[in-house]
mmCIF file of the N, C-alpha and C atoms, coordinates in Angstrom:
data_MODEL
# 
_entry.id   MODEL 
# 
loop_
_atom_site.group_PDB 
_atom_site.id 
_atom_site.type_symbol 
_atom_site.label_atom_id 
_atom_site.label_alt_id 
_atom_site.label_comp_id 
_atom_site.label_asym_id 
_atom_site.label_entity_id 
_atom_site.label_seq_id 
_atom_site.pdbx_PDB_ins_code 
_atom_site.Cartn_x 
_atom_site.Cartn_y 
_atom_site.Cartn_z 
_atom_site.occupancy 
_atom_site.B_iso_or_equiv 
_atom_site.pdbx_formal_charge 
_atom_site.auth_seq_id 
_atom_site.auth_comp_id 
_atom_site.auth_asym_id 
_atom_site.auth_atom_id 
_atom_site.pdbx_PDB_model_num 
ATOM 1   N N  . MET A 1 1  ? 0.786   -1.554 -0.055 1.00 0.00 ? 1  MET A N  1 
ATOM 2   C CA . MET A 1 1  ? 0.301   -0.533 -0.048 1.00 0.00 ? 1  MET A CA 1 
ATOM 3   C C  . MET A 1 1  ? 0.577   0.934  0.396  1.00 0.00 ? 1  MET A C  1 
ATOM 4   N N  . PRO A 1 2  ? 0.570   2.276  -1.038 1.00 0.00 ? 2  PRO A N  1 
ATOM 5   C CA . PRO A 1 2  ? 1.537   3.350  -1.329 1.00 0.00 ? 2  PRO A CA 1 
ATOM 6   C C  . PRO A 1 2  ? 1.402   4.373  0.134  1.00 0.00 ? 2  PRO A C  1 
ATOM 7   N N  . ALA A 1 3  ? 2.711   5.480  -0.058 1.00 0.00 ? 3  ALA A N  1 
ATOM 8   C CA . ALA A 1 3  ? 2.568   5.808  2.126  1.00 0.00 ? 3  ALA A CA 1 
ATOM 9   C C  . ALA A 1 3  ? 1.262   7.194  1.997  1.00 0.00 ? 3  ALA A C  1 
ATOM 10  N N  . GLU A 1 4  ? 1.523   6.949  0.637  1.00 0.00 ? 4  GLU A N  1 
ATOM 11  C CA . GLU A 1 4  ? -0.079  8.189  0.612  1.00 0.00 ? 4  GLU A CA 1 
ATOM 12  C C  . GLU A 1 4  ? -1.120  8.150  0.190  1.00 0.00 ? 4  GLU A C  1 
ATOM 13  N N  . ARG A 1 5  ? -1.587  6.558  0.392  1.00 0.00 ? 5  ARG A N  1 
ATOM 14  C CA . ARG A 1 5  ? -2.918  6.373  0.172  1.00 0.00 ? 5  ARG A CA 1 
ATOM 15  C C  . ARG A 1 5  ? -3.604  5.332  2.086  1.00 0.00 ? 5  ARG A C  1 
ATOM 16  N N  . LEU A 1 6  ? -1.911  5.365  2.229  1.00 0.00 ? 6  LEU A N  1 
ATOM 17  C CA . LEU A 1 6  ? -2.322  4.977  3.349  1.00 0.00 ? 6  LEU A CA 1 
ATOM 18  C C  . LEU A 1 6  ? -2.158  6.322  4.694  1.00 0.00 ? 6  LEU A C  1 
ATOM 19  N N  . ILE A 1 7  ? -1.650  7.416  4.482  1.00 0.00 ? 7  ILE A N  1 
ATOM 20  C CA . ILE A 1 7  ? -1.846  8.862  5.333  1.00 0.00 ? 7  ILE A CA 1 
ATOM 21  C C  . ILE A 1 7  ? -2.985  9.100  4.715  1.00 0.00 ? 7  ILE A C  1 
ATOM 22  N N  . PHE A 1 8  ? -3.971  9.055  4.222  1.00 0.00 ? 8  PHE A N  1 
ATOM 23  C CA . PHE A 1 8  ? -4.708  9.869  3.191  1.00 0.00 ? 8  PHE A CA 1 
ATOM 24  C C  . PHE A 1 8  ? -6.095  8.807  4.247  1.00 0.00 ? 8  PHE A C  1 
ATOM 25  N N  . LEU A 1 9  ? -5.703  7.640  4.330  1.00 0.00 ? 9  LEU A N  1 
ATOM 26  C CA . LEU A 1 9  ? -7.412  6.973  5.473  1.00 0.00 ? 9  LEU A CA 1 
ATOM 27  C C  . LEU A 1 9  ? -6.766  6.940  7.138  1.00 0.00 ? 9  LEU A C  1 
ATOM 28  N N  . TYR A 1 10 ? -5.930  8.134  7.633  1.00 0.00 ? 10 TYR A N  1 
ATOM 29  C CA . TYR A 1 10 ? -5.508  7.800  8.691  1.00 0.00 ? 10 TYR A CA 1 
ATOM 30  C C  . TYR A 1 10 ? -5.921  9.471  8.791  1.00 0.00 ? 10 TYR A C  1 
ATOM 31  N N  . VAL A 1 11 ? -6.183  10.259 8.130  1.00 0.00 ? 11 VAL A N  1 
ATOM 32  C CA . VAL A 1 11 ? -6.908  10.496 8.284  1.00 0.00 ? 11 VAL A CA 1 
ATOM 33  C C  . VAL A 1 11 ? -7.972  10.823 8.226  1.00 0.00 ? 11 VAL A C  1 
ATOM 34  N N  . VAL A 1 12 ? -8.657  10.252 7.178  1.00 0.00 ? 12 VAL A N  1 
ATOM 35  C CA . VAL A 1 12 ? -9.972  10.086 6.637  1.00 0.00 ? 12 VAL A CA 1 
ATOM 36  C C  . VAL A 1 12 ? -11.232 10.150 8.453  1.00 0.00 ? 12 VAL A C  1 
ATOM 37  N N  . VAL A 1 13 ? -9.731  8.403  8.536  1.00 0.00 ? 13 VAL A N  1 
ATOM 38  C CA . VAL A 1 13 ? -10.844 7.299  10.100 1.00 0.00 ? 13 VAL A CA 1 
ATOM 39  C C  . VAL A 1 13 ? -10.380 8.637  10.875 1.00 0.00 ? 13 VAL A C  1 
ATOM 40  N N  . GLY A 1 14 ? -9.293  9.784  11.544 1.00 0.00 ? 14 GLY A N  1 
ATOM 41  C CA . GLY A 1 14 ? -8.956  10.396 12.672 1.00 0.00 ? 14 GLY A CA 1 
ATOM 42  C C  . GLY A 1 14 ? -9.933  11.145 12.413 1.00 0.00 ? 14 GLY A C  1 
ATOM 43  N N  . LEU A 1 15 ? -10.503 12.004 11.320 1.00 0.00 ? 15 LEU A N  1 
ATOM 44  C CA . LEU A 1 15 ? -11.796 12.692 11.517 1.00 0.00 ? 15 LEU A CA 1 
ATOM 45  C C  . LEU A 1 15 ? -13.761 12.836 11.355 1.00 0.00 ? 15 LEU A C  1 
ATOM 46  N N  . ALA A 1 16 ? -12.947 11.297 11.259 1.00 0.00 ? 16 ALA A N  1 
ATOM 47  C CA . ALA A 1 16 ? -14.844 10.789 11.092 1.00 0.00 ? 16 ALA A CA 1 
ATOM 48  C C  . ALA A 1 16 ? -14.840 10.310 12.489 1.00 0.00 ? 16 ALA A C  1 
ATOM 49  N N  . ALA A 1 17 ? -13.782 10.021 13.239 1.00 0.00 ? 17 ALA A N  1 
ATOM 50  C CA . ALA A 1 17 ? -13.926 9.312  14.754 1.00 0.00 ? 17 ALA A CA 1 
ATOM 51  C C  . ALA A 1 17 ? -14.135 10.995 15.841 1.00 0.00 ? 17 ALA A C  1 
ATOM 52  N N  . PHE A 1 18 ? -13.233 11.423 15.319 1.00 0.00 ? 18 PHE A N  1 
ATOM 53  C CA . PHE A 1 18 ? -14.042 13.010 15.807 1.00 0.00 ? 18 PHE A CA 1 
ATOM 54  C C  . PHE A 1 18 ? -14.904 13.305 15.653 1.00 0.00 ? 18 PHE A C  1 
ATOM 55  N N  . ALA A 1 19 ? -15.320 13.005 14.676 1.00 0.00 ? 19 ALA A N  1 
ATOM 56  C CA . ALA A 1 19 ? -16.850 13.789 14.226 1.00 0.00 ? 19 ALA A CA 1 
ATOM 57  C C  . ALA A 1 19 ? -17.882 13.068 14.927 1.00 0.00 ? 19 ALA A C  1 
ATOM 58  N N  . GLY A 1 20 ? -17.342 11.671 14.762 1.00 0.00 ? 20 GLY A N  1 
ATOM 59  C CA . GLY A 1 20 ? -18.345 10.847 15.355 1.00 0.00 ? 20 GLY A CA 1 
ATOM 60  C C  . GLY A 1 20 ? -18.549 11.117 16.793 1.00 0.00 ? 20 GLY A C  1 
ATOM 61  N N  . LEU A 1 21 ? -18.164 11.196 17.733 1.00 0.00 ? 21 LEU A N  1 
ATOM 62  C CA . LEU A 1 21 ? -18.017 12.100 18.985 1.00 0.00 ? 21 LEU A CA 1 
ATOM 63  C C  . LEU A 1 21 ? -18.711 13.105 19.441 1.00 0.00 ? 21 LEU A C  1 
ATOM 64  N N  . ALA A 1 22 ? -18.237 14.665 18.140 1.00 0.00 ? 22 ALA A N  1 
ATOM 65  C CA . ALA A 1 22 ? -18.937 15.779 18.187 1.00 0.00 ? 22 ALA A CA 1 
ATOM 66  C C  . ALA A 1 22 ? -20.416 15.314 18.453 1.00 0.00 ? 22 ALA A C  1 
ATOM 67  N N  . LEU A 1 23 ? -20.520 14.289 17.364 1.00 0.00 ? 23 LEU A N  1 
ATOM 68  C CA . LEU A 1 23 ? -22.020 14.448 17.443 1.00 0.00 ? 23 LEU A CA 1 
ATOM 69  C C  . LEU A 1 23 ? -22.872 13.583 18.840 1.00 0.00 ? 23 LEU A C  1 
ATOM 70  N N  . PHE A 1 24 ? -21.570 12.287 18.876 1.00 0.00 ? 24 PHE A N  1 
ATOM 71  C CA . PHE A 1 24 ? -22.432 11.625 20.657 1.00 0.00 ? 24 PHE A CA 1 
ATOM 72  C C  . PHE A 1 24 ? -22.824 13.096 21.523 1.00 0.00 ? 24 PHE A C  1 
ATOM 73  N N  . GLU A 1 25 ? -21.781 13.573 21.386 1.00 0.00 ? 25 GLU A N  1 
ATOM 74  C CA . GLU A 1 25 ? -21.347 14.317 23.081 1.00 0.00 ? 25 GLU A CA 1 
ATOM 75  C C  . GLU A 1 25 ? -23.116 15.721 23.001 1.00 0.00 ? 25 GLU A C  1 
ATOM 76  N N  . GLU A 1 26 ? -22.439 16.331 21.571 1.00 0.00 ? 26 GLU A N  1 
ATOM 77  C CA . GLU A 1 26 ? -24.151 17.012 21.003 1.00 0.00 ? 26 GLU A CA 1 
ATOM 78  C C  . GLU A 1 26 ? -25.565 16.409 21.672 1.00 0.00 ? 26 GLU A C  1 
ATOM 79  N N  . ARG A 1 27 ? -25.674 15.290 21.490 1.00 0.00 ? 27 ARG A N  1 
ATOM 80  C CA . ARG A 1 27 ? -26.525 14.549 21.548 1.00 0.00 ? 27 ARG A CA 1 
ATOM 81  C C  . ARG A 1 27 ? -26.774 13.747 22.912 1.00 0.00 ? 27 ARG A C  1 
ATOM 82  N N  . ARG A 1 28 ? -26.161 13.638 23.936 1.00 0.00 ? 28 ARG A N  1 
ATOM 83  C CA . ARG A 1 28 ? -26.013 13.649 24.743 1.00 0.00 ? 28 ARG A CA 1 
ATOM 84  C C  . ARG A 1 28 ? -26.751 15.265 25.418 1.00 0.00 ? 28 ARG A C  1 
ATOM 85  N N  . ARG A 1 29 ? -26.338 16.444 25.683 1.00 0.00 ? 29 ARG A N  1 
ATOM 86  C CA . ARG A 1 29 ? -25.750 17.721 25.382 1.00 0.00 ? 29 ARG A CA 1 
ATOM 87  C C  . ARG A 1 29 ? -27.422 18.004 25.645 1.00 0.00 ? 29 ARG A C  1 
ATOM 88  N N  . ARG A 1 30 ? -27.766 17.994 24.246 1.00 0.00 ? 30 ARG A N  1 
ATOM 89  C CA . ARG A 1 30 ? -28.926 18.064 24.220 1.00 0.00 ? 30 ARG A CA 1 
ATOM 90  C C  . ARG A 1 30 ? -30.725 16.781 24.935 1.00 0.00 ? 30 ARG A C  1 
ATOM 91  N N  . SER A 1 31 ? -30.091 15.218 25.832 1.00 0.00 ? 31 SER A N  1 
ATOM 92  C CA . SER A 1 31 ? -31.200 14.464 25.719 1.00 0.00 ? 31 SER A CA 1 
ATOM 93  C C  . SER A 1 31 ? -30.795 15.419 27.855 1.00 0.00 ? 31 SER A C  1 
ATOM 94  N N  . PHE A 1 32 ? -29.984 15.970 28.109 1.00 0.00 ? 32 PHE A N  1 
ATOM 95  C CA . PHE A 1 32 ? -29.415 16.210 29.739 1.00 0.00 ? 32 PHE A CA 1 
ATOM 96  C C  . PHE A 1 32 ? -30.732 17.723 29.909 1.00 0.00 ? 32 PHE A C  1 
ATOM 97  N N  . GLU A 1 33 ? -30.975 19.344 29.225 1.00 0.00 ? 33 GLU A N  1 
ATOM 98  C CA . GLU A 1 33 ? -31.445 20.406 28.938 1.00 0.00 ? 33 GLU A CA 1 
ATOM 99  C C  . GLU A 1 33 ? -32.490 20.683 29.266 1.00 0.00 ? 33 GLU A C  1 
ATOM 100 N N  . PRO A 1 34 ? -33.079 21.228 30.297 1.00 0.00 ? 34 PRO A N  1 
ATOM 101 C CA . PRO A 1 34 ? -34.293 21.234 30.152 1.00 0.00 ? 34 PRO A CA 1 
ATOM 102 C C  . PRO A 1 34 ? -34.677 21.952 28.642 1.00 0.00 ? 34 PRO A C  1 
ATOM 103 N N  . PRO A 1 35 ? -36.771 21.316 28.655 1.00 0.00 ? 35 PRO A N  1 
ATOM 104 C CA . PRO A 1 35 ? -37.204 22.534 27.798 1.00 0.00 ? 35 PRO A CA 1 
ATOM 105 C C  . PRO A 1 35 ? -37.256 23.968 27.028 1.00 0.00 ? 35 PRO A C  1 
ATOM 106 N N  . ARG A 1 36 ? -36.867 23.553 26.276 1.00 0.00 ? 36 ARG A N  1 
ATOM 107 C CA . ARG A 1 36 ? -36.873 25.612 26.657 1.00 0.00 ? 36 ARG A CA 1 
ATOM 108 C C  . ARG A 1 36 ? -38.603 25.972 26.413 1.00 0.00 ? 36 ARG A C  1 
ATOM 109 N N  . ASP A 1 37 ? -38.318 27.263 27.368 1.00 0.00 ? 37 ASP A N  1 
ATOM 110 C CA . ASP A 1 37 ? -39.588 27.490 27.556 1.00 0.00 ? 37 ASP A CA 1 
ATOM 111 C C  . ASP A 1 37 ? -40.514 28.767 26.513 1.00 0.00 ? 37 ASP A C  1 
ATOM 112 N N  . PRO A 1 38 ? -41.656 27.888 25.672 1.00 0.00 ? 38 PRO A N  1 
ATOM 113 C CA . PRO A 1 38 ? -41.854 29.518 25.070 1.00 0.00 ? 38 PRO A CA 1 
ATOM 114 C C  . PRO A 1 38 ? -42.656 30.594 25.308 1.00 0.00 ? 38 PRO A C  1 
ATOM 115 N N  . ASP A 1 39 ? -42.331 30.891 26.738 1.00 0.00 ? 39 ASP A N  1 
ATOM 116 C CA . ASP A 1 39 ? -43.315 31.831 26.927 1.00 0.00 ? 39 ASP A CA 1 
ATOM 117 C C  . ASP A 1 39 ? -42.400 33.421 27.134 1.00 0.00 ? 39 ASP A C  1 
ATOM 118 N N  . GLN A 1 40 ? -43.087 34.559 25.967 1.00 0.00 ? 40 GLN A N  1 
ATOM 119 C CA . GLN A 1 40 ? -42.070 36.093 26.565 1.00 0.00 ? 40 GLN A CA 1 
ATOM 120 C C  . GLN A 1 40 ? -40.931 36.215 28.086 1.00 0.00 ? 40 GLN A C  1 
ATOM 121 N N  . ILE A 1 41 ? -40.128 37.207 27.288 1.00 0.00 ? 41 ILE A N  1 
ATOM 122 C CA . ILE A 1 41 ? -39.963 37.686 28.536 1.00 0.00 ? 41 ILE A CA 1 
ATOM 123 C C  . ILE A 1 41 ? -40.229 39.694 28.203 1.00 0.00 ? 41 ILE A C  1 
ATOM 124 N N  . PHE A 1 42 ? -40.765 39.612 29.436 1.00 0.00 ? 42 PHE A N  1 
ATOM 125 C CA . PHE A 1 42 ? -40.764 41.136 30.375 1.00 0.00 ? 42 PHE A CA 1 
ATOM 126 C C  . PHE A 1 42 ? -40.011 41.647 30.826 1.00 0.00 ? 42 PHE A C  1 
ATOM 127 N N  . ARG A 1 43 ? -40.379 42.885 30.615 1.00 0.00 ? 43 ARG A N  1 
ATOM 128 C CA . ARG A 1 43 ? -39.336 43.722 31.663 1.00 0.00 ? 43 ARG A CA 1 
ATOM 129 C C  . ARG A 1 43 ? -39.947 44.806 32.233 1.00 0.00 ? 43 ARG A C  1 
ATOM 130 N N  . CYS A 1 44 ? -40.386 45.102 33.429 1.00 0.00 ? 44 CYS A N  1 
ATOM 131 C CA . CYS A 1 44 ? -41.608 46.957 33.706 1.00 0.00 ? 44 CYS A CA 1 
ATOM 132 C C  . CYS A 1 44 ? -40.307 47.410 33.702 1.00 0.00 ? 44 CYS A C  1 
ATOM 133 N N  . GLN A 1 45 ? -40.401 48.475 33.463 1.00 0.00 ? 45 GLN A N  1 
ATOM 134 C CA . GLN A 1 45 ? -39.554 49.746 32.807 1.00 0.00 ? 45 GLN A CA 1 
ATOM 135 C C  . GLN A 1 45 ? -40.355 50.400 34.055 1.00 0.00 ? 45 GLN A C  1 
ATOM 136 N N  . GLN A 1 46 ? -40.960 50.612 34.355 1.00 0.00 ? 46 GLN A N  1 
ATOM 137 C CA . GLN A 1 46 ? -42.081 51.784 36.182 1.00 0.00 ? 46 GLN A CA 1 
ATOM 138 C C  . GLN A 1 46 ? -40.854 50.786 37.090 1.00 0.00 ? 46 GLN A C  1 
ATOM 139 N N  . CYS A 1 47 ? -40.912 49.929 37.338 1.00 0.00 ? 47 CYS A N  1 
ATOM 140 C CA . CYS A 1 47 ? -40.290 49.353 38.664 1.00 0.00 ? 47 CYS A CA 1 
ATOM 141 C C  . CYS A 1 47 ? -39.354 48.026 38.452 1.00 0.00 ? 47 CYS A C  1 
ATOM 142 N N  . ALA A 1 48 ? -39.115 47.581 37.398 1.00 0.00 ? 48 ALA A N  1 
ATOM 143 C CA . ALA A 1 48 ? -38.450 46.903 36.884 1.00 0.00 ? 48 ALA A CA 1 
ATOM 144 C C  . ALA A 1 48 ? -37.711 45.524 37.163 1.00 0.00 ? 48 ALA A C  1 
ATOM 145 N N  . LEU A 1 49 ? -39.761 45.412 37.602 1.00 0.00 ? 49 LEU A N  1 
ATOM 146 C CA . LEU A 1 49 ? -39.276 43.720 37.614 1.00 0.00 ? 49 LEU A CA 1 
ATOM 147 C C  . LEU A 1 49 ? -39.417 42.977 36.485 1.00 0.00 ? 49 LEU A C  1 
ATOM 148 N N  . VAL A 1 50 ? -38.505 42.192 36.413 1.00 0.00 ? 50 VAL A N  1 
ATOM 149 C CA . VAL A 1 50 ? -38.745 41.049 35.030 1.00 0.00 ? 50 VAL A CA 1 
ATOM 150 C C  . VAL A 1 50 ? -39.318 39.376 35.725 1.00 0.00 ? 50 VAL A C  1 
ATOM 151 N N  . TYR A 1 51 ? -40.296 39.846 34.556 1.00 0.00 ? 51 TYR A N  1 
ATOM 152 C CA . TYR A 1 51 ? -41.697 38.460 34.405 1.00 0.00 ? 51 TYR A CA 1 
ATOM 153 C C  . TYR A 1 51 ? -42.350 37.704 33.095 1.00 0.00 ? 51 TYR A C  1 
ATOM 154 N N  . THR A 1 52 ? -42.122 36.627 32.611 1.00 0.00 ? 52 THR A N  1 
ATOM 155 C CA . THR A 1 52 ? -42.575 35.968 32.155 1.00 0.00 ? 52 THR A CA 1 
ATOM 156 C C  . THR A 1 52 ? -44.274 35.704 32.065 1.00 0.00 ? 52 THR A C  1 
ATOM 157 N N  . ASP A 1 53 ? -44.268 36.307 30.130 1.00 0.00 ? 53 ASP A N  1 
ATOM 158 C CA . ASP A 1 53 ? -46.381 35.731 30.610 1.00 0.00 ? 53 ASP A CA 1 
ATOM 159 C C  . ASP A 1 53 ? -46.472 34.780 29.045 1.00 0.00 ? 53 ASP A C  1 
ATOM 160 N N  . ASP A 1 54 ? -47.167 34.673 28.706 1.00 0.00 ? 54 ASP A N  1 
ATOM 161 C CA . ASP A 1 54 ? -47.999 34.163 27.348 1.00 0.00 ? 54 ASP A CA 1 
ATOM 162 C C  . ASP A 1 54 ? -46.954 34.185 25.989 1.00 0.00 ? 54 ASP A C  1 
ATOM 163 N N  . PRO A 1 55 ? -47.216 33.428 25.604 1.00 0.00 ? 55 PRO A N  1 
ATOM 164 C CA . PRO A 1 55 ? -46.211 33.723 23.946 1.00 0.00 ? 55 PRO A CA 1 
ATOM 165 C C  . PRO A 1 55 ? -47.054 34.359 22.817 1.00 0.00 ? 55 PRO A C  1 
ATOM 166 N N  . ASP A 1 56 ? -48.244 34.112 22.725 1.00 0.00 ? 56 ASP A N  1 
ATOM 167 C CA . ASP A 1 56 ? -49.276 35.284 21.991 1.00 0.00 ? 56 ASP A CA 1 
ATOM 168 C C  . ASP A 1 56 ? -49.274 36.061 22.640 1.00 0.00 ? 56 ASP A C  1 
ATOM 169 N N  . VAL A 1 57 ? -49.258 37.185 23.859 1.00 0.00 ? 57 VAL A N  1 
ATOM 170 C CA . VAL A 1 57 ? -49.512 38.121 24.467 1.00 0.00 ? 57 VAL A CA 1 
ATOM 171 C C  . VAL A 1 57 ? -48.533 39.000 23.533 1.00 0.00 ? 57 VAL A C  1 
ATOM 172 N N  . GLU A 1 58 ? -49.474 40.458 23.185 1.00 0.00 ? 58 GLU A N  1 
ATOM 173 C CA . GLU A 1 58 ? -48.180 41.836 22.307 1.00 0.00 ? 58 GLU A CA 1 
ATOM 174 C C  . GLU A 1 58 ? -47.587 43.019 23.855 1.00 0.00 ? 58 GLU A C  1 
ATOM 175 N N  . ARG A 1 59 ? -48.728 42.640 24.969 1.00 0.00 ? 59 ARG A N  1 
ATOM 176 C CA . ARG A 1 59 ? -48.258 43.583 26.272 1.00 0.00 ? 59 ARG A CA 1 
ATOM 177 C C  . ARG A 1 59 ? -48.912 42.699 27.632 1.00 0.00 ? 59 ARG A C  1 
ATOM 178 N N  . SER A 1 60 ? -48.167 43.162 28.269 1.00 0.00 ? 60 SER A N  1 
ATOM 179 C CA . SER A 1 60 ? -48.408 42.133 29.774 1.00 0.00 ? 60 SER A CA 1 
ATOM 180 C C  . SER A 1 60 ? -48.643 43.185 30.038 1.00 0.00 ? 60 SER A C  1 
ATOM 181 N N  . ARG A 1 61 ? -49.292 42.973 32.168 1.00 0.00 ? 61 ARG A N  1 
ATOM 182 C CA . ARG A 1 61 ? -49.337 43.936 33.268 1.00 0.00 ? 61 ARG A CA 1 
ATOM 183 C C  . ARG A 1 61 ? -48.286 43.411 34.147 1.00 0.00 ? 61 ARG A C  1 
ATOM 184 N N  . CYS A 1 62 ? -47.626 43.800 34.639 1.00 0.00 ? 62 CYS A N  1 
ATOM 185 C CA . CYS A 1 62 ? -47.033 43.745 35.869 1.00 0.00 ? 62 CYS A CA 1 
ATOM 186 C C  . CYS A 1 62 ? -47.451 43.418 37.118 1.00 0.00 ? 62 CYS A C  1 
ATOM 187 N N  . PRO A 1 63 ? -46.486 41.893 37.257 1.00 0.00 ? 63 PRO A N  1 
ATOM 188 C CA . PRO A 1 63 ? -47.348 42.282 38.972 1.00 0.00 ? 63 PRO A CA 1 
ATOM 189 C C  . PRO A 1 63 ? -47.301 42.267 39.946 1.00 0.00 ? 63 PRO A C  1 
ATOM 190 N N  . ALA A 1 64 ? -46.201 42.941 39.645 1.00 0.00 ? 64 ALA A N  1 
ATOM 191 C CA . ALA A 1 64 ? -46.145 43.633 41.075 1.00 0.00 ? 64 ALA A CA 1 
ATOM 192 C C  . ALA A 1 64 ? -46.858 45.301 40.903 1.00 0.00 ? 64 ALA A C  1 
ATOM 193 N N  . CYS A 1 65 ? -46.753 45.947 40.097 1.00 0.00 ? 65 CYS A N  1 
ATOM 194 C CA . CYS A 1 65 ? -47.689 47.618 39.738 1.00 0.00 ? 65 CYS A CA 1 
ATOM 195 C C  . CYS A 1 65 ? -48.396 47.873 39.040 1.00 0.00 ? 65 CYS A C  1 
ATOM 196 N N  . GLY A 1 66 ? -48.062 46.659 37.824 1.00 0.00 ? 66 GLY A N  1 
ATOM 197 C CA . GLY A 1 66 ? -49.122 46.597 37.418 1.00 0.00 ? 66 GLY A CA 1 
ATOM 198 C C  . GLY A 1 66 ? -49.332 47.836 36.594 1.00 0.00 ? 66 GLY A C  1 
ATOM 199 N N  . LYS A 1 67 ? -47.847 48.127 36.059 1.00 0.00 ? 67 LYS A N  1 
ATOM 200 C CA . LYS A 1 67 ? -47.656 48.776 34.081 1.00 0.00 ? 67 LYS A CA 1 
ATOM 201 C C  . LYS A 1 67 ? -47.973 47.799 33.282 1.00 0.00 ? 67 LYS A C  1 
ATOM 202 N N  . THR A 1 68 ? -48.030 48.757 32.101 1.00 0.00 ? 68 THR A N  1 
ATOM 203 C CA . THR A 1 68 ? -48.230 47.315 31.050 1.00 0.00 ? 68 THR A CA 1 
ATOM 204 C C  . THR A 1 68 ? -47.231 47.779 30.491 1.00 0.00 ? 68 THR A C  1 
ATOM 205 N N  . ASN A 1 69 ? -46.096 46.283 30.438 1.00 0.00 ? 69 ASN A N  1 
ATOM 206 C CA . ASN A 1 69 ? -45.322 46.311 29.159 1.00 0.00 ? 69 ASN A CA 1 
ATOM 207 C C  . ASN A 1 69 ? -45.208 45.811 27.704 1.00 0.00 ? 69 ASN A C  1 
ATOM 208 N N  . HIS A 1 70 ? -44.646 46.357 26.929 1.00 0.00 ? 70 HIS A N  1 
ATOM 209 C CA . HIS A 1 70 ? -44.121 45.105 25.436 1.00 0.00 ? 70 HIS A CA 1 
ATOM 210 C C  . HIS A 1 70 ? -42.781 43.868 25.354 1.00 0.00 ? 70 HIS A C  1 
ATOM 211 N N  . PRO A 1 71 ? -42.048 43.188 24.897 1.00 0.00 ? 71 PRO A N  1 
ATOM 212 C CA . PRO A 1 71 ? -41.799 42.196 25.245 1.00 0.00 ? 71 PRO A CA 1 
ATOM 213 C C  . PRO A 1 71 ? -40.557 42.410 25.610 1.00 0.00 ? 71 PRO A C  1 
ATOM 214 N N  . PHE A 1 72 ? -39.785 42.016 25.904 1.00 0.00 ? 72 PHE A N  1 
ATOM 215 C CA . PHE A 1 72 ? -38.078 42.295 26.207 1.00 0.00 ? 72 PHE A CA 1 
ATOM 216 C C  . PHE A 1 72 ? -37.795 41.696 25.512 1.00 0.00 ? 72 PHE A C  1 
ATOM 217 N N  . GLU A 1 73 ? -36.468 42.393 24.094 1.00 0.00 ? 73 GLU A N  1 
ATOM 218 C CA . GLU A 1 73 ? -35.844 41.317 23.461 1.00 0.00 ? 73 GLU A CA 1 
ATOM 219 C C  . GLU A 1 73 ? -33.940 41.951 23.938 1.00 0.00 ? 73 GLU A C  1 
ATOM 220 N N  . PHE A 1 74 ? -34.112 40.472 23.381 1.00 0.00 ? 74 PHE A N  1 
ATOM 221 C CA . PHE A 1 74 ? -32.460 40.146 23.963 1.00 0.00 ? 74 PHE A CA 1 
ATOM 222 C C  . PHE A 1 74 ? -31.391 40.749 22.234 1.00 0.00 ? 74 PHE A C  1 
ATOM 223 N N  . ARG A 1 75 ? -30.728 42.129 22.669 1.00 0.00 ? 75 ARG A N  1 
ATOM 224 C CA . ARG A 1 75 ? -30.137 42.043 21.496 1.00 0.00 ? 75 ARG A CA 1 
ATOM 225 C C  . ARG A 1 75 ? -27.772 42.192 21.738 1.00 0.00 ? 75 ARG A C  1 
# 
């Protein structure tokens, strides 16, 4: 077997093993994480309370002070 082919096979097998380990680790990581909460996050502009509400509401009333707020957007 020529040396170039042997080196090529060694590299391909190494990369395939590395890719397999990465996929296995990603699958394992996802199985232990809690599912993402679909609720929207709100931050009150008056009292600075951070709270959540249903994903289908456009504005939500603060449970502490009653002010109506828009969803908080992370930038």
